[in-house]
C-alpha positions in Angstrom: 44.5 -132.7 -20.6 45.0 -128.6 -21.6 42.9 -126.5 -19.0 42.0 -123.7 -21.4 40.5 -126.4 -23.8 38.8 -127.7 -21.3 37.1 -123.8 -20.7 37.2 -123.5 -24.3 34.7 -127.3 -24.7 32.6 -126.9 -21.7 31.8 -123.4 -21.6 28.1 -122.9 -21.7 26.6 -120.8 -24.4 24.0 -118.1 -24.2 20.7 -118.9 -25.3 18.6 -116.4 -28.4 17.8 -114.2 -25.7 20.2 -113.9 -24.2 22.4 -112.6 -26.7 19.7 -110.3 -27.8 20.1 -108.7 -24.3 24.3 -109.1 -24.9 23.8 -107.4 -28.0 21.2 -104.1 -27.1 23.0 -103.9 -23.4 27.0 -103.1 -25.7 25.1 -101.1 -28.0 22.8 -99.0 -25.0 26.5 -98.7 -23.6 27.7 -97.4 -26.6 26.1 -94.7 -27.6 25.5 -93.1 -23.6 29.4 -93.2 -23.8 29.4 -90.9 -27.4 26.5 -89.0 -25.5 29.3 -88.5 -22.6 31.8 -87.6 -24.6 29.4 -85.0 -26.6 29.0 -83.9 -23.0 31.8 -83.2 -21.8 33.4 -82.2 -24.5 30.4 -79.0 -24.6 31.5 -78.3 -20.9 35.1 -77.8 -21.7 34.4 -75.2 -24.6 31.3 -73.8 -22.5 33.9 -73.5 -19.4 36.6 -71.8 -22.1 34.4 -69.6 -23.6 33.0 -68.3 -19.8 36.7 -68.3 -18.5 38.1 -65.9 -20.9 35.4 -63.8 -21.3 35.4 -63.4 -17.1 39.0 -62.4 -18.1 38.2 -59.4 -20.2 35.4 -57.8 -18.0 36.8 -54.8 -15.6 36.7 -55.8 -12.3 34.8 -53.3 -10.2 35.9 -52.8 -6.8 33.9 -54.6 -3.7 31.4 -52.6 -1.8 32.7 -52.6 2.0 29.7 -54.0 4.3 28.3 -52.1 7.1 28.8 -54.0 10.1 25.9 -54.8 12.1 25.3 -55.1 15.5 23.1 -57.7 17.0 20.8 -56.9 19.6 20.6 -59.8 21.9 17.5 -59.5 24.4 
């Protein structure tokens, strides 16, 4: 006999609770994926605006730090 036919016939069917849990899991994962995509697009938008803002700001020269002498006891 064909192996795929045997697997299709004798495959266990999930009960009602398992089916409901699988459906809930699928919906939750879809929601989480949408939220993650929104978060990523917002992060990219904010990063681009921050880089544009920083590019427009004048660069101030850095002050030289004084050399400190460490004392050994």
